[in-house]
N, C-alpha and C positions, 0 to 999 in steps of 0.2 A: 561176855562180850570183848571183846581185844579191842584197843586202843590202843597198839604197838603198829597200825599200817597207816590211823592216819594219816594226813598231809602232810609236810613243814611249811611252813609260813619263813618266804621266803624276803629276806633280810636285806630293806632301805638302804642304800649309803646315800643321806644329804648331805655329805663334802660336794661343796661345787665344783668341775670339772676345770682345771684348769689349759685351755689348751698350752697341747703338745711346740716349747718352744717362740712361746709371747714375748719373754724378754729381749730375746734378740731382735721381734721386729719393734719395738718400741725403743730401742736401740739406732735400729736403721731407719729409723720417723724421726729419731729425736737430731741424728746427723746427718740427713736427708733438709728436716728446715735449715741446722745449722746453714748447709751450703751453699742454699739460699738468702739465706740471711745477708750470709757473707760475701754472697756476688751480688746482692741487690744496695750492702754498702758501698760494694765496689765500684759499681757501673756511676752510683750517687755521686761517691768521690770524683772518681775520672770526669763526669759532667758538668761536676761544681769547680773542677781542675779550668774545662776546657773553659766553660760561660769566665772564668777569671781572666783566664788569657787570650780573652778573645774580647773581655774588660777592659782590660790593660792595653792592646793592642789598639783598639778603635780610643783610648783616651790619646794613647800616646802621639796617632795618627792628627786629630782634632790637635793637641796641643802642638804638635809639627806644624799644622795649616797655617797653627793661629801666629807662629812662630812668620811665617813665611809670607803673610801677609805685614806683619810685624812690617818685617824689615823692607818688606816692596814698598811702601805707604811712608817710611822714614829717613833718616838722613846719618850716615855714621859718625859718628864723636869729633872723627877726624876732618869732618867738614869747615868747622871752623871752631876760632879758637874766643873764649868766653873772657870778656872782661867787663867786673865787677863794676857797680856806682856806691856813692853812700847811701846807705837808706834813710831820707828824712826826709820822705814823701813825695819829692822831688824827681824820685830814680826815672820816669819814665820821660821827660825831657833832658836829663841829664845824658842816658845813655843812646837818646836818640841825636842829641848836639856831640857828642863823641863819633856816632857814624857819620853825621854830616860831615864833622871836620875828616873822616876821611876819605869819605867821598867829593869833599866840595873842596879843590886844591885855591889856597885862595894865593893872589900873585904878591902882595907885600902884611903876612902876619904878623901881629904885632902881641902884647902878653894885655891878658882882659879885655879883648873884644869879641862881640858878635860878628861869630865869619858870615849871617846869612846878609848880613849889610854890606861888605865886600868884592868886591871886582873877584873873576876864579872859575873854575875848569870843574866840571865833572870828571870823576874816573867813573865810566862802566865797566862793568865785568867784564865782556869783551877787553878795553884795555886790559882791565888788572892781568887777565890772564893771556895777554899780546905777550908777543916774543921779546920785543922791546922793552916790557915793562918787567921781562923774567929776570933780567937780572938785577937789578932796584928793587924788588920787592922787599923781599927780608928789611934793608934798609929804610925804606919809606915806609913800613911797616911800624919800625921800630922807634922810628920820629912819634907815631901815634901811639900805640899802645902805651898807656900810663905811662904818655907826659903828663910832666907837672905842672903844662895847662887845663891838661885832659884829664885823663884815668878816672881818676876816683873822686875827689872831688874841685878838680883845679880851676884857675878863674874864670878861665874865655868859657871851662863848661857850662859854665855858675850863669855868667854872662847872656851863653847864648840857649843855654835852659829858661832862662826868665825870657828872653824871646820870643818864645817857639811857644810857649806856653801865652803867651797875648795874642799871639797870632791864631795861633784855634783857641781862643774864644772868641775873637775877632770874629772869624770867617762860622762861626756857628753863629754867632747870632746875626750876621746879616745872611746868613742862609735857612733860620728859623723853621722856615713852610717847604723849602727845598724836600723831594721825597728821596730816601737814604737811598743810593743802588744795592740791588739785592732781598731791600726789606718793604714793608708792607709802612711803611714811617715816614714820620715828616720831619726835620734832625732835632727839634726843640722836643718830643715825645722823644725820641733816642738818648737826644743828650737823658733825657728824665729818666726814664728805663737804667740807664746804666747808674749813675749819678743819686736817685731816690729824695731828688726834691723837693717834690712837691707829693704828696699821696689821695688818690681819689677811690670813690669807689667803684664800682663794676660800671653803674648805668651814670655817671657824671660825666661831663666833656671836659675833656683835659683842657685848659687854658695854657696855651703855648710862650706865649706873654708874657704872664705867671712865670712859668720854669727859666724860661731863658733869665729875667730881674732878679729871681734869686741866684742865678748859675753865675750870671755879671758879677754880681754884687759880693758874690763867696771867694771869688775865681781871678776876683783884681789884685789877688793877694797874693805873690810868687808859692806856690807848693811848698818849698823847700826852706820859707821862715814861719819862725812862728809869732801868730799876731792874737793879740787879743782882743777882746770885742765885749760889753757890756751886754747879757741878756736881757728877759722881757722884766724880768727883777732889781735891776739893775747890780748886775754879779759880774762878776766879772769871769770868765768865760776862755778855755781855749777857742779860737775859731775852726769851724771843723774842717778832717782834708781836702785838699785839694788836688787830689790826685789823677794822674794822666791815665787815659781807659781808652778801651777801641773808638770812639768818639772823637777822642782827641790824634790818634792817628789818619781816624779815615778825614779830618778837619787836613790835619797836615801833609798827605797825600794829597789832598784835592790842591791845597796853596802853590804844590813844587811841582804836582804833577809827575810826583815818586809812586813806586811801589813797595810797597811797606808788607815786609813778611815777620810775621810774631809767634817763635815759636817754644812748645813745650822740650823738655827733657823727662827721655822717660824711658823703661827698662823693659824689658819682659821677662818673668819668669821661667826658665826651662822645665823646670818641672807641674807646674801648675799654666802654665800659659796664662798668667794673670800681670797685665799690666800697670805698671806703678810710677811712682816717682821718681827722677835720680834725683842722683844727688851728687852738691857742686860743692867743693873745697880747694880755695884755694886761686879761683878762675878754672878748674879740672874737673869737666864732670866726669864721674865714673863712667871705669872702661867699657863696663859691660849698656852703658846707655845711648840713646839717638835722639835726633831732633822730630819732632812730629809737629810739623805746623798747625796752630792756630788758629790763627789770623791772617787776612790776607786780604789789602788796600792798592786800588790802584794796577788793577791788574793791566790796564787795556796803556798800560806807560812802559811797559817791560822791555818793549826791540829797546824805546830808545831813554832812558833813565836808568841809571844806576838802583840794586835794590838794596833796602838799609832792610837791616836781619837783626830784631832784635830775640831774647829769649825772658820768658817771663815764669818765673816762678810758683807756684800757687801756692805752697806748700804754710801754712801760717799766715802773716802777710802779706799780698801779692807783692813782688817784685820785680823790677824789669835789671836786664846786661842787657851789654853792646854783642854782637856778633861780628866777627872779621873771619875772612872765605884764609883759607889754609892754601 
């Protein structure tokens, strides 16, 4: 028997078949993914850029609106000339005295006098800007501004300031039960709210007579004087401040039928829109500052009496100054 004609065994190739051009296809896929990712990043960057630009434009527009509103509700720094007074606790009465010296023309002025006891005439805002006054305005103001009898702490200023404090105290005492214009307060409560003379719990009934007794006891002494008293323990201490405030301004407005306007000096940051206190140096406010109305009294007399203009600086210890129209 012959084995030469037997069937040959088929050889099996166990190697895995590699698809033709597979490496090229992988490269194409990687390139496509790279392009897609780069496109996504580009679109994302463009979107973020547009978003930032939109946010910046919105912020800029909002700041411009704030600046426009600020300018609309304030007066430029050139509106008034500032005059400082000594910071001795009586700055409100001193600045007020300087204003009255400017507005009340005394027929026969004398040194060291309270001008409110003298015969005189008011200079209204209309008088101040009239053609008749125009030629004499600078000369008149030069005799008022920084005058030795008035100015920073002159003798006539001091005498008038003393009188004004006592006039305000007397009026507030006599009208302690009157309703304060525009507020749900009686005058006595108004005084206590401002000066914090007595402290009451929420449910306690406020004793106006008790408040005004304390107020009168303390404010019988001029705010610019250093007064020493014996405390409950028999120790000597300085009498607390007797500074002027909105309630004294309210009283003076009522006594003399005067409109009184009190301003703050403010400026607005053009990069943030934040409103800040303006700086004052040597009777001059920083050039970017503007006058913002802070308190307003006696507006019913605006057409018949001159406006008393004061500046209140809120930084640190509060301080009043006098304002003269340019």
